[in-house]
DSSP file (Angstrom, degrees, kcal/mol; ACC not computed):
  #  RESIDUE AA STRUCTURE BP1 BP2  ACC     N-H-->O    O-->H-N    N-H-->O    O-->H-N    TCO  KAPPA ALPHA  PHI   PSI    X-CA   Y-CA   Z-CA
    1    1 A M              0   0    0      0, 0.0     2,-0.2     0, 0.0     0, 0.0   0.000 360.0 360.0 360.0 131.2  -38.0   68.4  -15.5
    2    2 A S        -     0   0    0      1,-0.0     2,-0.8    50,-0.0    50,-0.0  -0.484 360.0-133.3 -87.6 156.8  -41.3   69.8  -14.3
    3    3 A D        -     0   0    0     -2,-0.2    50,-2.9     2,-0.0     2,-0.4  -0.859  25.5-161.9-108.6  94.0  -44.4   70.3  -16.4
    4    4 A I  E     +A   52   0A   0     -2,-0.8     2,-0.3    48,-0.2    48,-0.2  -0.652  19.3 163.3 -85.8 129.1  -45.7   73.8  -15.6
    5    5 A K  E     -A   51   0A   0     46,-2.9    46,-2.1    -2,-0.4     2,-0.4  -0.811  32.3-129.3-134.8 172.6  -49.3   74.5  -16.5
    6    6 A R  E     -AB  50  80A   0     74,-2.4    74,-2.4    -2,-0.3     2,-0.4  -0.980  22.1-167.8-124.8 140.9  -52.1   76.9  -15.8
    7    7 A A  E     -AB  49  79A   0     42,-2.7    42,-2.4    -2,-0.4     2,-0.6  -0.995  15.7-156.3-132.7 137.1  -55.6   75.9  -14.9
    8    8 A K  E     -AB  48  78A   0     70,-2.5    70,-2.2    -2,-0.4     2,-0.5  -0.962  23.9-172.0-107.0 116.1  -58.9   77.8  -14.7
    9    9 A I  E     -AB  47  77A   0     38,-3.4    38,-2.8    -2,-0.6     2,-0.5  -0.937  11.7-171.0-117.8 127.0  -61.1   75.9  -12.2
   10   10 A I  E     -AB  46  76A   0     66,-2.3    66,-2.6    -2,-0.5     2,-0.4  -0.978   7.4-169.3-119.8 123.2  -64.8   76.7  -11.6
   11   11 A V  E     -AB  45  75A   0     34,-2.6    34,-2.4    -2,-0.5     2,-0.3  -0.922   4.3-171.6-114.4 133.4  -66.5   74.9   -8.7
   12   12 A S  E     + B   0  74A   0     62,-2.5    61,-2.6    -2,-0.4    62,-1.4  -0.798  39.8  63.6-122.4 166.9  -70.3   75.0   -8.2
   13   13 A G  E    S- B   0  72A   0     -2,-0.3     2,-1.5    59,-0.3    59,-0.2  -0.918 108.2 -15.8 122.6-151.3  -72.6   73.8   -5.4
   14   14 A L  E    S+ B   0  71A   0     57,-2.5    57,-1.6    -2,-0.3    30,-0.1  -0.694  89.9 128.2 -86.9  86.1  -72.7   75.2   -1.8
   15   15 A V        +     0   0    0     -2,-1.5     2,-0.4    28,-0.5     5,-0.3   0.327  44.6  79.0-127.4   3.1  -69.3   76.8   -2.1
   16   16 A Q  S    S+     0   0    0     -3,-0.2    29,-0.0     1,-0.2    28,-0.0  -0.942  96.1  17.3-116.0 140.9  -69.9   80.4   -0.9
   17   17 A G  S    S+     0   0    0     -2,-0.4    -1,-0.2    -3,-0.0    -3,-0.0   0.626 103.7  88.8  80.3  13.9  -70.2   81.4    2.7
   18   18 A V  S    S-     0   0    0     -3,-0.2    51,-0.4    50,-0.0    52,-0.2   0.213 108.0 -96.8-127.0  13.1  -68.6   78.2    4.0
   19   19 A G  S  > S+     0   0    0     50,-0.1     4,-1.8    48,-0.1     5,-0.1   0.690  77.0 141.1  80.0  19.1  -64.9   79.1    4.0
   20   20 A Y  H  >  +     0   0    0     -5,-0.3     4,-2.5     1,-0.2     5,-0.2   0.912  65.9  51.5 -64.2 -44.8  -64.3   77.6    0.6
   21   21 A R  H  > S+     0   0    0      1,-0.2     4,-2.5    -6,-0.2    -1,-0.2   0.881 111.5  47.7 -62.6 -37.3  -61.9   80.2   -0.7
   22   22 A Y  H  > S+     0   0    0      2,-0.2     4,-2.4     1,-0.2    -1,-0.2   0.838 109.2  54.3 -72.7 -31.5  -59.7   80.0    2.4
   23   23 A F  H  X S+     0   0    0     -4,-1.8     4,-2.0     2,-0.2    -2,-0.2   0.925 110.3  47.4 -60.2 -46.7  -59.7   76.2    2.0
   24   24 A V  H  X S+     0   0    0     -4,-2.5     4,-2.8     1,-0.2     5,-0.2   0.938 112.1  49.6 -60.3 -48.1  -58.5   76.7   -1.6
   25   25 A M  H  X S+     0   0    0     -4,-2.5     4,-2.8     1,-0.2     5,-0.2   0.907 109.2  51.5 -61.1 -43.5  -55.8   79.1   -0.5
   26   26 A R  H  X S+     0   0    0     -4,-2.4     4,-2.1     1,-0.2    -1,-0.2   0.928 114.5  42.6 -60.0 -46.1  -54.5   76.8    2.3
   27   27 A H  H  X S+     0   0    0     -4,-2.0     4,-1.4     2,-0.2    -2,-0.2   0.894 114.2  50.4 -69.9 -39.6  -54.2   73.9    0.0
   28   28 A A  H  <>S+     0   0    0     -4,-2.8     5,-2.7     2,-0.2     4,-0.3   0.913 111.3  49.3 -64.4 -41.8  -52.6   75.9   -2.9
   29   29 A D  H ><5S+     0   0    0     -4,-2.8     3,-1.4    -5,-0.2    -2,-0.2   0.918 108.7  52.8 -61.8 -43.3  -50.1   77.4   -0.4
   30   30 A N  H 3<5S+     0   0    0     -4,-2.1    -1,-0.2     1,-0.3    -2,-0.2   0.805 112.0  46.1 -62.3 -29.1  -49.2   73.9    0.9
   31   31 A L  T 3<5S-     0   0    0     -4,-1.4    -1,-0.3    -3,-0.1    -2,-0.2   0.393 112.8-119.7 -94.0   1.9  -48.6   72.8   -2.7
   32   32 A N  T < 5 +     0   0    0     -3,-1.4     2,-0.2    -4,-0.3    -3,-0.2   0.840  60.6 152.4  63.6  34.6  -46.5   75.9   -3.6
   33   33 A L      < -     0   0    0     -5,-2.7     2,-0.3    -6,-0.1    -1,-0.2  -0.622  34.2-142.7 -94.2 156.7  -49.0   77.0   -6.3
   34   34 A K  E     +C   50   0A   0     16,-2.2    16,-3.0    -2,-0.2     2,-0.3  -0.913  50.2  67.8-121.1 146.9  -49.5   80.5   -7.4
   35   35 A G  E     -Cd  49  89A   0     53,-1.9    55,-1.6    -2,-0.3     2,-0.3  -0.998  65.9 -85.5 151.0-146.3  -52.7   82.3   -8.5
   36   36 A Y  E     -Cd  48  90A   0     12,-2.5    12,-2.3    -2,-0.3     2,-0.3  -0.977  15.2-147.7-156.3 165.7  -56.0   83.4   -6.9
   37   37 A T  E     +Cd  47  91A   0     53,-1.7    55,-3.0    -2,-0.3     2,-0.3  -0.991  22.8 167.2-137.3 145.5  -59.5   82.3   -6.0
   38   38 A Q  E     -Cd  46  92A   0      8,-2.6     8,-2.9    -2,-0.3     2,-0.2  -0.995  36.0-103.8-155.7 154.6  -62.6   84.4   -5.9
   39   39 A N  E     -C   45   0A   0     53,-0.5     2,-0.3    -2,-0.3     6,-0.2  -0.533  33.2-144.8 -74.6 145.6  -66.4   84.2   -5.6
   40   40 A L    >   -     0   0    0      4,-2.9     3,-1.9    -2,-0.2    -1,-0.0  -0.799  22.5-117.7-106.7 155.6  -68.4   84.7   -8.8
   41   41 A F  T 3  S+     0   0    0     -2,-0.3    -1,-0.1     1,-0.3     4,-0.0   0.694 112.2  68.2 -63.6 -18.1  -71.8   86.4   -8.9
   42   42 A T  T 3  S-     0   0    0      2,-0.1    -1,-0.3     1,-0.0     3,-0.1   0.531 121.1-104.5 -78.0  -6.8  -73.3   83.1  -10.2
   43   43 A G  S <  S+     0   0    0     -3,-1.9   -28,-0.5     1,-0.4    -2,-0.1   0.395  87.1 115.5  94.8  -2.4  -72.6   81.5   -6.8
   44   44 A E        -     0   0    0    -32,-0.1    -4,-2.9   -30,-0.1     2,-0.5  -0.430  63.8-124.2 -92.5 170.9  -69.6   79.6   -8.0
   45   45 A V  E     -AC  11  39A   0    -34,-2.4   -34,-2.6    -6,-0.2     2,-0.4  -0.983  18.8-154.5-119.3 128.7  -66.0   79.9   -7.0
   46   46 A L  E     -AC  10  38A   0     -8,-2.9    -8,-2.6    -2,-0.5     2,-0.4  -0.846  11.0-176.4-100.8 134.9  -63.3   80.6   -9.6
   47   47 A T  E     -AC   9  37A   0    -38,-2.8   -38,-3.4    -2,-0.4     2,-0.5  -0.996   6.8-171.0-129.8 127.3  -59.7   79.5   -9.1
   48   48 A E  E     +AC   8  36A   0    -12,-2.3   -12,-2.5    -2,-0.4     2,-0.3  -0.984  20.8 171.1-115.1 126.4  -56.8   80.4  -11.5
   49   49 A V  E     -AC   7  35A   0    -42,-2.4   -42,-2.7    -2,-0.5     2,-0.4  -0.979  21.1-163.2-141.4 146.3  -53.6   78.6  -10.6
   50   50 A E  E     +AC   6  34A   0    -16,-3.0   -16,-2.2    -2,-0.3     2,-0.3  -0.974  41.0  81.8-128.3 145.6  -50.2   78.0  -12.1
   51   51 A G  E    S-A    5   0A   0    -46,-2.1   -46,-2.9    -2,-0.4     2,-0.1  -0.978  77.8  -8.2 158.1-164.3  -47.6   75.4  -11.2
   52   52 A D  E  >  -A    4   0A   0     -2,-0.3     4,-2.5   -48,-0.2     3,-0.3  -0.382  59.0-130.0 -62.9 132.6  -46.6   71.8  -11.6
   53   53 A F  H  > S+     0   0    0    -50,-2.9     4,-2.1     1,-0.2     5,-0.1   0.886 107.4  49.3 -51.5 -46.9  -49.3   69.8  -13.5
   54   54 A G  H  > S+     0   0    0      1,-0.2     4,-1.7     2,-0.2    -1,-0.2   0.876 111.0  49.4 -64.1 -37.8  -49.2   67.0  -10.9
   55   55 A L  H  > S+     0   0    0     -3,-0.3     4,-2.1     2,-0.2    -1,-0.2   0.870 108.5  52.7 -70.9 -36.4  -49.6   69.5   -8.0
   56   56 A I  H  X S+     0   0    0     -4,-2.5     4,-2.6     1,-0.2    -2,-0.2   0.908 107.9  52.2 -63.4 -39.9  -52.5   71.3   -9.7
   57   57 A N  H  X S+     0   0    0     -4,-2.1     4,-1.9    -5,-0.2    -2,-0.2   0.881 106.9  52.8 -62.2 -37.2  -54.2   67.9  -10.1
   58   58 A D  H  X S+     0   0    0     -4,-1.7     4,-1.5     2,-0.2    -1,-0.2   0.914 110.0  48.6 -62.0 -42.0  -53.6   67.3   -6.3
   59   59 A L  H  X S+     0   0    0     -4,-2.1     4,-2.6     1,-0.2    -2,-0.2   0.924 107.6  54.5 -63.0 -44.3  -55.3   70.7   -5.7
   60   60 A I  H  X S+     0   0    0     -4,-2.6     4,-1.8     1,-0.2    -1,-0.2   0.887 104.1  55.1 -58.8 -39.5  -58.2   69.8   -8.0
   61   61 A K  H  X S+     0   0    0     -4,-1.9     4,-0.6     1,-0.2    -1,-0.2   0.908 110.9  45.4 -59.0 -41.7  -58.8   66.6   -6.0
   62   62 A Q  H >X S+     0   0    0     -4,-1.5     4,-3.1    -3,-0.2     3,-1.0   0.886 108.8  55.7 -68.9 -39.1  -59.1   68.7   -2.8
   63   63 A L  H 3< S+     0   0    0     -4,-2.6    -1,-0.2     1,-0.3    -2,-0.2   0.825 101.4  57.9 -64.8 -30.4  -61.4   71.2   -4.5
   64   64 A K  H 3< S+     0   0    0     -4,-1.8     8,-0.3    -5,-0.2    -1,-0.3   0.741 114.4  38.8 -70.3 -21.8  -63.8   68.5   -5.4
   65   65 A I  H << S+     0   0    0     -3,-1.0     7,-0.4    -4,-0.6    -2,-0.2   0.892  92.6 179.9 -90.1 -52.8  -64.1   67.6   -1.7
   66   66 A G     <  -     0   0    0     -4,-3.1    -2,-0.1     5,-0.1    -3,-0.1  -0.006  38.9 -40.7  75.8 175.3  -64.1   71.1   -0.2
   67   67 A P  S >  S-     0   0    0      0, 0.0     3,-1.6     0, 0.0   -47,-0.1  -0.196  70.1 -91.5 -71.0 169.9  -64.3   72.1    3.4
   68   68 A M  T 3  S+     0   0    0      1,-0.3   -50,-0.0     3,-0.0    -2,-0.0   0.821 122.8  45.1 -55.3 -40.7  -66.7   70.4    5.8
   69   69 A K  T 3  S+     0   0    0    -51,-0.4    -1,-0.3     2,-0.0     2,-0.1   0.503  98.1  91.2 -86.7  -2.6  -69.7   72.7    5.4
   70   70 A S    <   -     0   0    0     -3,-1.6     2,-0.3   -52,-0.2   -55,-0.2  -0.416  57.5-157.7 -87.3 166.4  -69.5   72.9    1.6
   71   71 A H  E     -B   14   0A   0    -57,-1.6   -57,-2.5    -2,-0.1     2,-0.4  -0.818  10.8-156.7-144.0 102.6  -71.2   70.6   -1.0
   72   72 A V  E     +B   13   0A   0     -7,-0.4   -59,-0.3    -2,-0.3     3,-0.1  -0.667  19.0 170.4 -84.6 126.6  -69.5   70.5   -4.4
   73   73 A T  E     +     0   0A   0    -61,-2.6     2,-0.3    -2,-0.4   -60,-0.2   0.664  66.9  12.6-106.8 -23.5  -71.7   69.5   -7.3
   74   74 A N  E     -B   12   0A   0    -62,-1.4   -62,-2.5     2,-0.0     2,-0.4  -0.993  51.3-171.3-154.7 147.7  -69.4   70.3  -10.2
   75   75 A C  E     -B   11   0A   0     -2,-0.3     2,-0.4   -64,-0.2   -64,-0.2  -0.917  11.6-172.9-141.8 111.5  -65.8   71.1  -11.0
   76   76 A S  E     -B   10   0A   0    -66,-2.6   -66,-2.3    -2,-0.4     2,-0.4  -0.853   4.0-164.3-108.3 144.4  -64.7   72.2  -14.4
   77   77 A V  E     -B    9   0A   0     -2,-0.4     2,-0.5   -68,-0.2   -68,-0.2  -0.990   9.6-169.0-131.3 130.6  -61.1   72.7  -15.5
   78   78 A E  E     -B    8   0A   0    -70,-2.2   -70,-2.5    -2,-0.4     2,-0.3  -0.987  17.4-151.8-115.9 123.5  -59.6   74.5  -18.5
   79   79 A W  E     +B    7   0A   0     -2,-0.5     2,-0.3   -72,-0.2   -72,-0.2  -0.702  25.1 152.8 -94.9 144.9  -55.9   73.9  -19.0
   80   80 A S  E     -B    6   0A   0    -74,-2.4   -74,-2.4    -2,-0.3    -2,-0.0  -0.933  47.9 -74.6-154.5 178.1  -53.6   76.4  -20.7
   81   81 A E        -     0   0    0     -2,-0.3   -76,-0.2   -76,-0.2   -74,-0.0  -0.558  58.1-100.2 -79.0 146.1  -50.0   77.5  -20.9
   82   82 A P        -     0   0    0      0, 0.0   -76,-0.1     0, 0.0    -1,-0.1  -0.306  23.1-164.1 -67.8 150.1  -48.7   79.5  -17.9
   83   83 A K        -     0   0    0    -78,-0.1    -2,-0.0    -2,-0.0   -77,-0.0   0.441  29.7-135.1-108.3  -6.8  -48.4   83.3  -18.2
   84   84 A N        +     0   0    0      1,-0.1   -34,-0.0   -50,-0.1     0, 0.0   0.870  62.4 132.4  53.0  42.4  -46.2   83.7  -15.1
   85   85 A E        +     0   0    0    -51,-0.1     2,-0.4     2,-0.0    -1,-0.1   0.514  44.7  83.3 -99.3  -6.3  -48.2   86.6  -13.8
   86   86 A F        -     0   0    0      1,-0.1     3,-0.1   -52,-0.1   -52,-0.1  -0.805  45.4-176.5-105.3 139.6  -48.7   85.5  -10.2
   87   87 A K  S    S-     0   0    0     -2,-0.4     2,-0.2     1,-0.2    -1,-0.1   0.665  75.9 -14.0 -98.6 -23.8  -46.2   86.0   -7.4
   88   88 A R  S    S-     0   0    0    -53,-0.2   -53,-1.9     2,-0.0     2,-0.4  -0.860  80.7 -81.6-158.1-173.6  -48.2   84.1   -4.7
   89   89 A F  E     +d   35   0A   0    -55,-0.3     2,-0.3    -2,-0.2   -53,-0.2  -0.908  51.6 170.2-106.9 136.7  -51.6   82.7   -4.1
   90   90 A E  E     -d   36   0A   0    -55,-1.6   -53,-1.7    -2,-0.4     2,-0.5  -0.955  37.1-117.7-143.8 160.2  -54.4   85.0   -2.8
   91   91 A V  E     -d   37   0A   0     -2,-0.3     2,-0.3   -55,-0.2   -53,-0.2  -0.877  34.0-156.9 -94.3 127.6  -58.1   85.4   -2.1
   92   92 A R  E      d   38   0A   0    -55,-3.0   -53,-0.5    -2,-0.5   -71,-0.0  -0.806 360.0 360.0-106.8 150.6  -59.6   88.1   -4.3
   93   93 A Y              0   0    0     -2,-0.3    -1,-0.1   -55,-0.1   -55,-0.1   0.356 360.0 360.0-115.6 360.0  -62.8   89.9   -3.5
């Protein structure tokens, strides 16, 4: 039996203008997770994702690394129950 969760992840550092959101989308798609990622006006990147708890943790490990030109300084995660509102994973603008 799987443990389905929702996570709100905010990543800060050099994470805008370096392909970070597409990095997130590629990894989330590979893990079959649903949700979205978007830039925030603060310079951070927000990701909201739903899926298996273990797979979300795998994604978080990748988000802490980021793509080659990024530099992640902080990654905060808020866990909650899923709302089942996502059909796929997407980049929002």
